[in-house]
DOTI-316566 format. One record per residue (C-alpha): residue number from 1; residue in one letter; x negated, y negated, z negated. Coordinates in steps of 0.1 Angstrom, whole numbers, plus 5000, padded with zeros to 4 digits. Each point is the difference from the previous one (the first is absolute). Layout:
<bakes>
  resi  resn    xx    yy    zz
   NUM     A     X     Y     Z
...
</bakes>
This chain:
<bakes>
  resi  resn    xx    yy    zz
     1     M  3251  6506  7545
     2     R  5038  5003  5006
     3     L  4999  5037  4994
     4     F  4982  4993  4968
     5     W  5026  4977  4986
     6     K  5027  5024  5010
     7     D  4982  5027  4981
     8     Q  4996  4978  4970
     9     L  5036  4987  5001
    10     P  5013  5024  4973
    11     L  4973  4989  4976
    12     L  5007  4963  5006
    13     L  5037  5006  4994
    14     F  4993  5018  4969
    15     Y  4977  4973  4988
    16     V  5027  4972  5006
    17     L  5025  5021  4982
    18     Q  4976  5004  4970
    19     M  4993  4963  4999
    20     I  5038  4993  4999
    21     L  5005  5026  4972
    22     I  4973  4986  4978
    23     P  5017  4966  4991
    24     I  5035  5018  4998
    25     L  4985  5024  4975
    26     Y  4986  4971  4979
    27     W  5033  4982  5001
    28     I  5020  5031  4989
    29     S  4975  5007  4971
    30     G  5004  4965  4987
    31     E  4963  4990  5004
    32     N  4998  4965  5012
    33     R  4968  5000  5021
    34     P  4991  4967  5016
    35     P  5006  5000  5038
    36     A  4964  4990  5006
    37     I  4987  5031  4982
    38     M  5023  5023  5020
    39     G  4989  4981  5033
    40     Y  4964  5004  4990
    41     G  5006  5038  4996
    42     V  5018  5003  5034
    43     L  4971  4980  5016
    44     L  4973  5022  4985
    45     S  5018  5032  5010
    46     G  5006  4987  5035
    47     V  4962  4992  5003
    48     I  4991  5035  4989
    49     L  5026  5015  5025
    50     L  4985  4980  5028
    51     L  4965  5010  4991
    52     Y  5011  5037  4999
    53     L  5018  4995  5034
    54     G  4968  4984  5015
    55     Y  4979  5028  4987
    56     R  5025  5026  5013
    57     Y  5001  4985  5034
    58     V  4962  4998  5004
    59     Q  4998  5038  4990
    60     H  5027  5010  5025
    61     R  4997  4974  5029
    62     R  4986  5025  5025
    63     L  5029  5024  4992
    64     Y  5026  4973  5004
    65     A  4984  4988  5032
    66     L  5001  5036  5014
    67     L  5036  5005  4990
    68     S  5010  4966  5013
    69     F  4984  5007  5035
    70     P  4999  5038  5005
    71     H  4995  4996  5037
    72     N  4965  4987  4992
    73     I  4988  5032  4986
    74     P  4967  5009  5018
    75     V  5004  5031  5021
    76     D  4965  5013  4996
    77     H  4997  4999  4962
    78     L  5017  4988  4969
    79     T  4984  4971  4981
    80     P  4997  5001  4963
    81     L  5030  4983  4982
    82     G  4983  4993  4967
    83     D  4984  5018  4970
    84     V  5030  4999  4976
    85     T  5025  5028  4994
    86     L  5029  4992  5024
    87     P  4981  4989  5031
    88     E  4976  5031  4996
    89     A  5031  5023  4997
    90     V  5015  4984  5031
    91     N  4968  5003  5019
    92     E  4996  5036  4991
    93     L  5035  5007  5012
    94     L  4994  4983  5033
    95     R  4968  5021  5004
    96     N  5018  5031  4994
    97     I  5028  4992  5025
    98     D  4974  4989  5025
    99     R  4981  5033  4994
   100     Q  5031  5021  5005
   101     Y  5009  4980  5031
   102     Q  4965  5005  5015
   103     E  5003  5037  4994
   104     K  5033  5003  5017
   105     L  4988  4978  5028
   106     N  4969  5022  5006
   107     V  5022  5031  5000
   108     H  5022  4984  5026
   109     V  4971  4989  5022
   110     R  4986  5035  5000
   111     Q  5033  5014  5009
   112     M  5003  4975  5029
   113     D  4965  5008  5012
   114     Q  5008  5037  5000
   115     H  5033  4993  5018
   116     I  4982  4979  5027
   117     V  4974  5028  5004
   118     F  5026  5026  5003
   119     I  5021  4979  5026
   120     N  4968  4994  5021
   121     R  4990  5037  5001
   122     W  5035  5010  5006
   123     V  5004  4976  5030
   124     H  4968  5011  5015
   125     Q  5009  5037  4997
   126     M  5034  4992  5017
   127     K  4982  4982  5028
   128     T  4982  5032  5011
   129     P  5031  5021  5009
   130     I  5015  4969  5017
   131     S  4970  4997  5023
   132     V  5001  5038  5007
   133     I  5036  4998  5010
   134     Q  4994  4969  5021
   135     L  4972  5018  5019
   136     T  5022  5030  5006
   137     L  5028  4978  5013
   138     Q  4978  4984  5026
   139     D  5002  5033  5021
   140     L  5039  4999  4999
   141     E  5021  4978  5023
   142     D  5035  5008  4990
   143     E  5025  4977  4982
   144     T  4997  5020  4967
   145     A  4962  4993  4999
   146     S  5007  4963  5005
   147     S  5024  4999  4971
   148     I  4976  5018  4978
   149     Q  4972  4975  5010
   150     E  5024  4971  4990
   151     E  5007  5015  4966
   152     L  4963  5007  4995
   153     E  4993  4963  5008
   154     K  5024  4990  4974
   155     L  4985  5024  4975
   156     R  4966  4987  5007
   157     K  5009  4964  4995
   158     G  5019  5009  4969
   159     L  4969  5016  4985
   160     E  4979  4969  5010
   161     M  5026  4978  4981
   162     V  4995  5023  4969
   163     I  4962  4998  5000
   164     Y  4999  4962  5005
   165     T  5026  4994  4973
   166     S  4980  5021  4976
   167     R  4968  4981  5009
   168     L  5017  4965  4995
   169     D  4992  4998  4963
   170     R  4962  5008  5007
   171     F  5000  4976  5029
   172     E  4967  4984  4991
   173     D  4983  5034  5000
   174     D  5012  5008  5035
   175     F  4993  4967  5016
   176     H  4974  4990  5026
   177     V  4999  4966  5018
   178     E  4986  4996  5035
   179     S  5002  4979  5031
   180     L  5027  5015  5023
   181     F  5012  4992  5035
   182     L  5037  4995  4995
   183     R  5011  5010  5034
   184     K  4980  5033  4998
   185     T  5016  5009  4966
   186     V  5035  4991  5014
   187     S  4994  5022  5030
   188     E  4989  5029  4978
   189     A  5031  4997  4979
   190     V  5022  4999  5032
   191     S  4982  5030  5014
   192     E  5004  5020  4968
   193     N  5038  4995  5002
   194     R  5003  5004  5038
   195     R  5022  5030  4998
   196     L  5025  4980  4979
   197     F  5000  4972  5025
   198     I  5006  5025  5029
   199     R  5026  5019  4982
   200     R  5020  4969  4992
   201     G  4995  4985  5034
   202     V  4984  4969  4985
   203     S  4972  4981  5017
   204     V  4974  4981  4983
   205     N  4986  4966  5010
   206     I  4966  4990  4985
   207     Q  4991  4963  5001
   208     V  4968  5000  4979
   209     D  4968  4986  5013
   210     A  4973  5026  5004
   211     G  4973  4978  4982
   212     L  5022  4991  4970
   213     R  4984  5013  4967
   214     I  5012  5003  4965
   215     Y  4984  5012  4967
   216     S  5020  5028  4986
   217     D  5001  5037  4990
   218     A  5005  5020  5031
   219     K  5018  5030  4984
   220     W  5024  4979  4979
   221     L  5007  4977  5030
   222     M  5006  5030  5022
   223     F  5025  5013  4975
   224     M  5018  4968  4998
   225     L  5004  4997  5037
   226     T  5012  5035  5002
   227     Q  5028  4993  4974
   228     I  5010  4969  5018
   229     L  4999  5016  5035
   230     T  5020  5030  4988
   231     N  5027  4978  4986
   232     A  5001  4979  5031
   233     V  5004  5030  5023
   234     N  5025  5020  4978
   235     Y  5023  4969  4997
   236     T  4998  4991  5037
   237     A  5029  5018  5016
   238     G  5002  5008  5037
   239     S  4975  5002  5028
   240     G  4986  4970  5017
   241     K  4992  4983  4967
   242     A  4966  4988  4991
   243     V  4978  4992  4969
   244     T  4978  4970  5004
   245     I  4967  4996  4981
   246     S  4983  4966  5001
   247     A  4973  4982  4980
   248     Q  4988  4965  4999
   249     R  4973  4981  4981
   250     L  5013  4971  4978
   251     G  4971  4983  4982
   252     N  4982  5026  4979
   253     D  5030  5022  5001
   254     T  5011  5027  5026
   255     I  5037  5005  5004
   256     L  5010  5035  5012
   257     E  5037  5003  5011
   258     I  5018  5033  5008
   259     S  5034  4994  5015
   260     D  5027  5026  5011
   261     Q  5033  4998  5017
   262     G  5017  5023  4975
   263     I  5031  4998  4979
   264     G  4986  4974  4976
   265     I  5006  4995  4963
   266     S  5031  4987  4983
   267     P  4996  4965  4984
   268     E  5009  5014  4965
   269     D  4972  5026  5003
   270     L  4972  4977  5010
   271     K  4989  4992  4965
   272     R  4997  5037  4990
   273     V  4984  5015  5030
   274     F  4966  5001  4982
   275     N  5014  5017  4969
   276     P  4991  5037  4996
   277     Y  5025  5026  5012
   278     F  5024  4972  5013
   279     T  5014  5011  5034
   280     G  5028  4974  5004
   281     E  5033  5002  5018
   282     R  4983  5006  5034
   283     G  4974  5023  4987
   284     R  5026  5024  4987
   285     Q  5012  5005  5035
   286     Y  4966  5018  5006
   287     H  4995  5031  4978
   288     E  4963  4997  5006
   289     S  4996  4968  4981
   290     T  4983  5003  4966
   291     G  4998  4964  4989
   292     M  4963  5002  4994
   293     G  4984  4988  5032
   294     L  5004  4962  4995
   295     Y  4995  5004  4964
   296     L  4965  5015  5006
   297     V  4992  4973  5027
   298     K  5008  4973  4975
   299     E  4979  5017  4972
   300     I  4971  5005  5023
   301     C  5001  4965  5013
   302     T  5000  4987  4965
   303     R  4968  5020  4991
   304     L  4983  4990  5033
   305     G  5009  4963  4992
   306     Y  5022  4997  5030
   307     A  5036  4985  5003
   308     V  5029  5018  5016
   309     E  5032  4984  5013
   310     L  5031  5016  5016
   311     E  5026  4984  5022
   312     S  5031  5019  5012
   313     Q  5036  4996  5013
   314     P  5025  5027  5006
   315     E  4998  5014  5035
   316     A  4973  4974  5008
   317     G  4969  5020  4989
   318     T  4975  4995  4973
   319     T  4966  4982  4998
   320     I  4974  5008  4974
   321     R  4971  4975  4997
   322     I  4967  5009  4982
   323     I  4979  4970  4992
   324     V  4964  5011  4997
   325     N  4981  4975  4979
   326     G  4966  4995  5017
   327     N  4982  4993  4967
   328     A  5017  5028  4979
   329     H  4971  5026  5004
   330     R  4974  4982  5021
   331     Q  4967  4999  4982
</bakes>
């Protein structure tokens, strides 16, 4: 209604000006019309104006409602705005804009699908030569072979990060929930990264009950654990350090904690550690940091219905806590 009166304000001002000019015109022309007659004329024209405004509002009320609250436009379809000229023209304009937007969106979706397919195929093709090189290096014992093996491991994890990042937008299509023994999954993640633990001289302490179960996707959970463990080991300097993995049941939730004895995170960086490509002051000390690991962990937890928390102090290590909601995926 407010928008309607704003739109009709020029007409109302013109009407008031006209009503003022009429008695002035009579006075200048010398016609002595009784005030009652002039008042009756003003009243009659005012009633006609109000009837016109009411009729106009009834015809265009849907249009004014749409323009007053544009955020309430249905996202799936456009409702008719009326059968008079102006609402029909506006509705046709919105349909044309929506059609053009949908066409561009469909083109973008097709391009993204093609890009994801290309990335997946490329990653799988790259895994083959990496596997061949790793098998070849198993017969060599010198320091050079060990260095090449280390670089191959970095390359393999980088390829995994690429493929999981590309699948993130299609998470629902690549998602399978099952009952998992948490200790078994944690042990598999540690075993997969054992070379990194050995190379850095970092030990691991698993404090997870063997019978503890959670409902999750094994592949995505394993990827998250790998990202967290890789960060924990890479940022834990010096031998004799340890990474502790513990879990406990709290009501319907299971809390999984991974703590390291590394360099920690600066207080000013804590609020941004889950942002994509953010490495922070301490992360820039390590050229291997991409700033994507914790971001992917946060995104995956969000899609799984879990919560993730992080506590850290400089030179005092970092603790990442994943809170698994027991009712998130349980049927």
